[in-house]
N, C-alpha and C positions, 0 to 999 in steps of 0.2 A: 495438568501435566507439568513436569519439571522442565524449566527452561534455564540452562546454564548461561553464564556470562557471554561466552563466545557465540552461542546460539542466538542470544538476544541481540548481540552486535550484528550478526548476519541478517536477522529479521529487520532490524532498523535500516540496514543498508539496502535490502531488497525493496522495502516499502518506499524509501526515498528514491531509489532507482526508478521504480514504476511511476512514481509521481513526478519524475522529471520530464516525462513525455509531454509534448505539447497537446493541448486539448483541441478538439474540433471547433473551429471558429463559429460553426453554426449552432453549437450547444448553447443552452440558456445562459450559462455563465460568461459567454463571449469568447471563451478560449483563453489559454495561458501559453506563454512562449516556451520554446524549447529550453529545457533546463540544462541540457548538455550541448550547448551551442558550439563549443569548440574544445580543443585539447586543454586549454586553461581551465575550463569548467570541469572537465573530467579530472584534471589534476586536483582541483579543489574538492571534488567529491571524494577522491581517494584519501586526501588529507583529513577531511572532516570525519571520515569513518575509520581512520587509523588502519587502512588496509596495508598489510605488511608485504614484504618481498615483491614490491612493484618497482620495476626499473623505469627508464625514460619512456614517456608516453608519446604516441604518434597518432596521426589521423587514422591509421589502420586500427589502432586500439579503440579509438572513438567509434568508428563504424561497427566494430565487433560488439562493443558494449551496448550500443543502440539496438543491435539485433537481438541480443539476449534479453534486453529490456522488453522487447515486444513479446518474447516467449514467456517471460515472467508475468506480463500483463494477461496473457492467455490463461495462465494458471489461476490467477485471481478471478478470471471470468468463468472458469470451468464450473459447470453446474453439478457434475458428478465426480466422485472420487477416482473412478477409473480413467477419466479424461485427464484430470490433474496428474495422476500417477504416470500416465503415458508421456505427458509433456515433461515432467521432471526427470523421468528415465532418460529421455533424449538429451536434455540439458546436461545431466550429470555424466552420461556416457561420452558425449562429445567433448567434455572438458578433460577427459583422461584422468578421472578422479583417482587419487592415491592417498588414502587415509594414513595419517602419521601423527603421533603424539608430540606435543611441543609445550614448553613452558616459557616462551619468549617474553621479553619485556616485563618480567616480574609477575606475570599471570600464572596461576596454578596450571597443572597439567590439563590440556584440552586437545581436541582433535582438529587438525587442519585436513581438509579433504582435497585441496588443490595440489597438483604435483609441483615439486621443486622447479623453479624457473618458469612456471605457468604465466601466461599473459594475464592482464587484469580481467579480461572478459572470462577466461577459463577459471580464474580465481573466484570471481563472483558466481559463475554458473555452478561451480562445485560446492562452495561453502553455503551460498544462499539456497541452492537447490536442495541440499541435504537438510538445511534448517526447515524448509517448507515440507520436505518429505516426512519429517517427524509428525507433522500435523495430520497428514494423510494416514500414516501408520496408526496414530492414536484415535482415528475416527473423528478428528476435529477439523477437517478441511473446511467446514462451513465458517470457521473463524477467519478465513481469508476473505475479506469483504471490501466493498466499495461504499463510500459515504452515501447515505440515503438523501442527503440534501440535493434537490434537483439541479442546483447550480454549482455543484461541487464534484462529486463522484471520485474523490481521491481514494486511493487504496489505503487500507489499514488492517491490522491484525487485532481481532477482538480477544483480549486476554482477560476479560471480566469473568468472574466466577460462574455466572449463569448465562453466558453468551448473549448478553442483552444490549451490548453497545451498538448504536445505529449510525453514529456520526464519527468522522475522522477526528473532530475536536468538539467536545461538548460545550466549550466556552465560546466558540465561534458559530459553527454550523448549527449545533444543537440549540443554543440560546436564540439564534436568529429565527429558527423555525418555530420555537416555542413562543417567541414574541409575536410572530406573524399569526400563529394560530390564536393567541389570546386576543389580538386586535380584531381578527375575523369574528370571534365569538362576541366581542363587544359590539361590532357593527350589526351582527345578526340580532342581538338582544335589543339594540336601539331601534332597529327596523321593526321588530315585533311590537315594541312599546308604541311606536308611532301608528302602526296599523290598528292596535287596540284603541288608541285615542280617537282615531278617525271613526272606528266602528261605534264607539260610545257617542260621539257627536251626531252620527247619523240616527241613532236610536232616540236621542233627545229631540232632534228636529222632527 
């Protein structure tokens, strides 16, 4: 599927937003802290993702962004397209979506879905919600995934050609699990060799 620059920016933002949530401390990975701990952290998130048309941020904005973060996490967890569609419809409708063409900051023409003067939460809900909606429309909702590493579970979007990506980062989670599997095979092989040697010794005796 064709992913334009602005859609890719929205996808990157929603993945980082979902992954900013604190993990359950009882999870195997031990849990991670709140990524949006305060307004300063939200301000940094906005700056890192070049989110435009955002005014002064407040505690109210922080609470609202955390709420839509929970809803987006539910989209990634949705097992069926109609569930994801329902969640996205609610997010986009609540944001008061108003599509409009813009070529701000030197970018080519693209569509903003948030209404002029929208809060940062409504901005994210509209633009990120529509970016994810394109995957549902294209029958590609299964590309919205969680890392299969048991101690990670970070969200990511599989943009590989054959939908084969399993980890949020192949260089970290992927390599770590491959190394663990290799070592397990080595231990199993060593154990089998020892067992065969004991059996041979018993035959000789």
